C-alpha positions in Angstrom: 92.9 49.5 -165.8 94.4 52.7 -167.2 94.8 54.9 -164.2 98.0 54.7 -162.2 97.7 53.5 -158.6 99.6 55.2 -155.7 103.1 53.9 -155.8 104.3 51.3 -153.2 107.8 51.4 -151.8 109.3 49.4 -154.8 106.9 50.5 -157.5 108.8 48.9 -160.4 108.4 45.4 -159.1 105.1 43.6 -159.8 103.9 40.4 -158.2 101.2 38.1 -159.6 99.8 36.1 -156.7 98.0 32.9 -158.0 95.6 31.9 -155.3 93.0 29.3 -154.7 90.1 31.5 -153.6 88.4 34.9 -154.4 89.3 38.1 -152.7 86.5 38.5 -150.1 85.7 39.7 -146.5 86.7 36.5 -144.8 90.5 36.4 -144.8 93.0 33.6 -144.7 96.8 33.9 -144.3 97.2 34.8 -148.0 95.0 37.8 -147.7 97.1 39.2 -144.9 100.4 38.4 -146.7 99.4 39.7 -150.1 97.7 42.9 -148.8 101.0 43.7 -146.9 103.2 42.9 -149.8 101.1 45.7 -151.6 102.9 48.1 -149.3 106.2 47.3 -151.1 105.1 46.2 -154.6 102.2 46.4 -157.1 100.4 43.1 -156.6 97.7 41.3 -158.6 95.5 38.8 -156.7 94.7 36.2 -159.3 92.0 33.6 -158.7 91.5 31.1 -161.4 87.8 29.9 -161.5 87.2 26.5 -163.1 84.8 26.4 -166.1 81.9 25.0 -164.1 82.1 28.0 -161.9 82.2 30.5 -164.8 79.3 28.7 -166.4 77.3 28.8 -163.2 78.0 32.6 -162.8 76.9 33.2 -166.4 73.6 31.5 -165.7 73.2 33.8 -162.6 73.6 36.8 -164.9 77.2 37.6 -164.4 80.5 36.8 -162.5 80.3 38.0 -159.0 82.4 41.0 -158.3 84.8 41.1 -155.3 86.0 44.7 -155.7 83.8 45.9 -152.8 86.0 44.1 -150.3 88.6 46.4 -148.6 92.2 46.3 -150.1 95.2 48.5 -150.3 95.5 50.7 -153.4 98.4 48.8 -154.9 96.6 45.4 -154.8 94.4 44.8 -157.9 92.0 41.9 -157.9 92.1 40.3 -161.3 88.9 38.3 -161.9 89.5 36.5 -165.2 86.9 36.9 -167.9 84.3 34.3 -168.0 85.7 32.9 -171.3 89.1 32.3 -169.7 88.3 29.7 -167.0 90.8 27.1 -165.7 90.4 23.8 -167.6 91.9 20.5 -166.6 91.9 19.1 -170.1 92.4 19.0 -173.0 96.0 20.2 -172.3 96.2 22.6 -175.3 93.0 24.4 -174.1 94.2 24.5 -170.4 97.5 26.1 -171.5 95.8 28.5 -173.9 93.5 30.0 -171.3 96.1 29.8 -168.6 98.5 31.8 -170.8 95.9 34.5 -171.6 95.0 34.9 -167.9 98.6 35.4 -166.9 99.1 37.9 -169.8 96.1 40.0 -168.6 97.4 40.0 -165.1 100.9 40.9 -166.3 99.4 43.7 -168.5 97.8 45.2 -165.2 101.3 45.5 -163.7 102.9 46.8 -166.8 100.3 49.6 -166.8 101.5 50.6 -163.4 105.1 50.9 -164.5 106.4 47.5 -163.3 109.4 46.3 -165.2 110.2 43.2 -163.0 107.8 40.4 -162.5 107.4 37.9 -159.6 105.2 34.9 -159.7 103.9 33.9 -156.3 102.3 30.5 -156.3 100.0 29.4 -153.4 99.2 25.8 -154.6 101.3 23.1 -156.4 98.7 22.9 -159.1 99.6 26.5 -160.3 103.1 25.3 -161.3 102.3 25.5 -165.0 102.5 29.3 -164.7 106.3 29.1 -164.5 106.4 27.8 -168.0 103.7 29.9 -169.5 104.8 33.5 -168.5 108.3 34.9 -168.7 109.2 36.2 -165.1 112.2 37.4 -163.2 111.6 35.6 -159.8 109.2 33.0 -158.4 108.0 32.0 -155.0 106.1 28.9 -153.7 104.3 29.3 -150.5 103.2 26.1 -148.6 100.8 26.5 -145.8 99.3 23.0 -145.8 99.7 19.4 -146.5 98.3 19.3 -150.0 97.6 15.7 -150.1 94.8 16.4 -147.5 95.1 12.8 -146.3 95.0 11.9 -142.6 97.8 9.3 -143.1 101.4 10.2 -144.2 102.2 10.1 -147.9 105.4 11.1 -149.8 105.6 14.3 -151.7 104.4 13.9 -155.2 107.0 14.1 -158.1 105.2 17.2 -159.5 105.5 19.1 -156.2 109.1 17.9 -155.7 110.0 19.5 -159.1 108.2 22.7 -158.1 110.0 22.9 -154.8 113.3 22.6 -156.6 112.6 24.9 -159.5 111.3 28.1 -157.8 113.5 31.0 -156.7 112.2 30.9 -153.1 110.2 28.5 -151.0 108.2 29.8 -148.0 106.9 27.2 -145.4 104.6 28.0 -142.6 104.9 25.3 -140.0 107.7 23.3 -138.3 106.4 20.0 -139.7 106.3 21.5 -143.3 110.0 22.5 -142.8 110.9 18.9 -141.6 109.1 17.4 -144.8 109.8 20.0 -147.5 112.7 22.1 -146.1 115.5 20.1 -147.9 114.5 20.5 -151.5 115.6 24.1 -152.2 118.5 26.0 -150.5 116.4 29.2 -150.7 113.8 28.1 -148.2 112.4 30.2 -145.3 110.2 29.6 -142.4 107.5 32.2 -142.1 104.8 31.1 -139.6 101.2 32.3 -139.4 100.9 35.7 -138.0 98.3 38.1 -136.5 96.9 41.5 -137.2 97.9 42.3 -133.7 96.2 45.5 -133.0 92.9 44.3 -134.5 92.8 41.5 -131.9 94.5 43.2 -128.9 92.7 46.6 -128.9 89.6 46.3 -126.7 86.4 46.6 -128.6 82.8 46.3 -127.4 81.1 43.0 -127.1 79.6 41.7 -130.3 75.8 41.9 -130.4 75.3 38.2 -131.0 77.4 37.2 -128.0 75.6 39.4 -125.4 72.8 37.0 -124.6 75.2 33.9 -124.3 75.9 33.1 -120.7 79.4 32.9 -119.2 81.7 31.1 -119.1 82.1 30.9 -122.9 84.3 28.3 -124.4 84.9 29.8 -127.9 86.2 28.6 -131.2 86.8 31.0 -134.1 87.4 29.6 -137.7 86.0 27.4 -140.4 83.8 24.5 -139.0 85.8 21.7 -140.8 86.2 17.9 -140.4 89.7 18.3 -139.0 88.1 19.4 -135.6 87.4 16.8 -133.0 83.5 17.2 -133.0 82.9 14.1 -130.9 85.1 15.8 -128.2 83.0 18.9 -128.5 79.8 16.9 -128.1 81.1 15.1 -125.1 82.4 18.3 -123.4 79.2 20.2 -124.0 77.2 17.2 -122.6 79.4 16.8 -119.5 79.6 20.5 -118.8 76.1 22.0 -119.3 77.2 25.1 -117.2 79.6 26.1 -120.0 78.5 27.9 -123.2 80.2 26.6 -126.4 80.4 29.2 -129.0 81.5 28.6 -132.6 82.2 31.5 -134.9 82.8 30.6 -138.4 81.5 29.4 -141.7 80.8 25.7 -142.2 82.8 23.7 -144.7 80.8 21.3 -146.9 81.4 17.8 -145.4 78.3 15.7 -145.4 79.9 13.3 -142.8 79.7 16.1 -140.3 75.9 16.8 -140.6 74.8 14.3 -138.0 77.1 15.4 -135.1 76.7 19.1 -135.9 72.9 18.7 -135.8 73.3 17.0 -132.4 75.5 19.9 -131.2 73.0 22.4 -132.6 70.3 20.8 -130.5 72.1 21.3 -127.2 71.0 24.3 -125.2 74.5 25.4 -124.3 76.0 25.2 -127.9 75.8 28.3 -130.1 76.8 28.6 -133.8 77.0 32.2 -134.9 78.1 31.7 -138.5 81.0 33.3 -140.5 81.9 37.0 -139.9 83.9 39.4 -142.0 87.5 39.5 -140.8 87.3 43.1 -139.9 84.6 42.2 -137.3 86.5 39.2 -135.7 88.6 41.1 -133.1 85.9 41.3 -130.5 85.0 37.6 -130.3 88.0 36.1 -128.6 88.2 39.2 -126.3 84.7 38.2 -125.0 85.3 34.5 -124.8 86.4 33.1 -121.5 88.6 30.4 -123.0 89.6 30.1 -126.6 89.9 26.5 -128.0 91.7 24.7 -130.9 90.2 21.2 -130.7 92.0 19.6 -133.7 92.1 15.9 -134.4 95.4 14.3 -134.1 96.5 12.8 -137.4 99.1 13.0 -140.2 97.2 16.0 -141.7 96.8 18.3 -138.6 100.5 17.8 -137.6 101.3 20.1 -140.6 98.7 22.7 -139.6 99.8 26.1 -138.1 96.5 27.6 -137.0 95.9 31.2 -138.0 93.8 31.6 -134.9 96.7 30.7 -132.5 98.2 34.3 -132.4 94.7 35.9 -132.8 93.7 34.1 -129.6 96.9 35.1 -127.8 96.5 38.7 -128.9 93.2 38.9 -127.2 95.0 37.9 -123.9 92.4 35.1 -123.0 93.5 31.7 -122.0 93.9 29.1 -124.9 93.5 25.3 -124.8 94.6 23.2 -127.8 95.1 19.8 -129.0 98.9 19.0 -128.9 99.5 19.4 -132.7 103.1 20.0 -133.7 103.0 23.7 -134.4 101.5 24.4 -131.0 104.1 22.4 -128.9 106.5 25.4 -128.9 103.8 27.6 -127.1 103.2 25.5 -124.1 104.2 28.5 -121.8 101.1 30.3 -123.0 98.8 27.6 -124.4 97.5 24.6 -122.4 97.7 21.3 -124.3 95.1 18.6 -123.9 94.5 15.3 -125.5 91.9 13.2 -123.8 88.4 14.3 -122.7 89.5 14.4 -119.1 92.5 16.5 -119.9 90.4 18.9 -121.9 87.9 19.2 -119.0 90.8 19.9 -116.5 92.6 22.3 -118.8 89.4 24.4 -119.4 88.6 24.4 -115.7 92.3 25.7 -115.0 91.9 28.2 -117.8 88.7 29.6 -116.1 90.6 29.9 -112.8 91.8 33.1 -111.3 95.4 32.2 -111.7 95.1 32.1 -115.5 93.2 35.4 -115.7 95.6 37.8 -113.9 97.0 40.7 -115.7 100.4 39.2 -115.7 99.2 36.0 -117.6 97.2 38.2 -120.1 100.3 40.4 -120.7 102.5 37.2 -121.3 100.1 35.9 -124.0 99.8 39.1 -125.7 103.7 39.6 -125.7 104.1 36.4 -127.5 101.4 37.3 -130.1 103.0 40.8 -130.7 106.2 39.0 -131.9 104.1 37.4 -134.7 102.4 40.5 -136.2 102.0 40.2 -139.9 104.1 43.3 -140.6 107.6 42.0 -139.6 106.7 38.5 -141.0 105.8 39.8 -144.4 108.9 42.0 -144.4 110.9 38.9 -144.5 109.2 37.9 -147.8 109.5 41.4 -149.2 113.1 41.5 -148.3 113.8 38.2 -150.1 112.2 39.7 -153.3 114.2 43.0 -152.9 117.5 41.2 -152.3 117.0 39.2 -155.5 116.6 42.4 -157.5 119.5 44.0 -155.6 117.5 46.9 -154.4 117.5 48.4 -150.9 114.5 48.0 -148.7 113.6 50.2 -145.7 113.8 48.6 -142.3 110.3 49.8 -141.5 107.3 47.6 -142.4 104.4 49.4 -144.3 101.5 47.7 -142.6 98.0 47.8 -144.2 95.2 48.1 -141.6 97.3 48.5 -138.4 100.0 50.6 -136.7 103.6 49.9 -137.7 105.7 47.5 -135.7 109.5 47.7 -135.8 111.2 44.9 -137.8 113.3 44.1 -134.7 110.3 42.5 -133.1 110.1 39.7 -135.7 110.5 36.3 -134.2 113.7 34.4 -134.7 112.5 31.8 -137.2 
């Protein structure tokens, strides 16, 4: 890319964010973080497709472009050339293609006048980048338990080395802090946030919700195996007067097919599919109760749900499984474990007491403290401090009004 982009606040610093997914219309936490970092620095979003994905794309007449998805001007999506996929082996080929991908991403930043380079890693398997590209600073962000097992396992030696070697570690949940917080003195807790104004500003009822009867018990997010689907089946059976609404794309887990098919056959259960992030704000606003029905195990205890503060920003009552990261929000979230507790908690959430203006404002006040702007400012400030450059105490926020840094939570 030869043209100069509009300059962010600190335009001489460039960030290569190595991420596990494409830039697209359905956002996860990294989309929010990286898009807002682009208010401070030039940033490259770098997804590394495996060779099978590149081969499949070639057979379908080209690699799918993601440039049409909205993004800030200082964020460039680098989609590696189809001849530079990520290989697992042989090692020499894996390093060769990885080095070339990193060089191309670096060239994009150099073309924008960046003289300082930050590597921002979003998975432990990207650690090889630290040895393949000269850089001035590195960050490793952990937003999950990457063993993906439901029973506790120790941190792998490879991830231990990564935690110790980077310039900054960012952890997103209390349980992750407890497990990984002691490896690197430069470790910071930055929880999941919310695009507050997107979810708090009243919007019209989405068209596909209009025909669904109240009360609506709503879930928003990926339909994944970590959710307690037997619980949802029991509740929808025992409460036919409630409409259970699921907004989200389905993760590929064959073991879920049977129970999801059972749920789909129930007259009071509605699967509305995945939605672009820009359209999500209206869904929790027009639910009657928002739910987070997670299974309780050694994987979900590390989860900090992105939807937590999105639900709270809507002002609607929230009921959740008592996973570790939600325990600190019992003043605004009802916790339920057994089927009976879930039934009672949803009944209470539907009551007049939980739907007063005061309760709504209390929930929204908590969400406002977790707006992505002040949270990402903490990360940007860490980068700026490393390079000994001043950073404004105002957060440049992509896509929503500015919130003062003073509103950031004490984490």
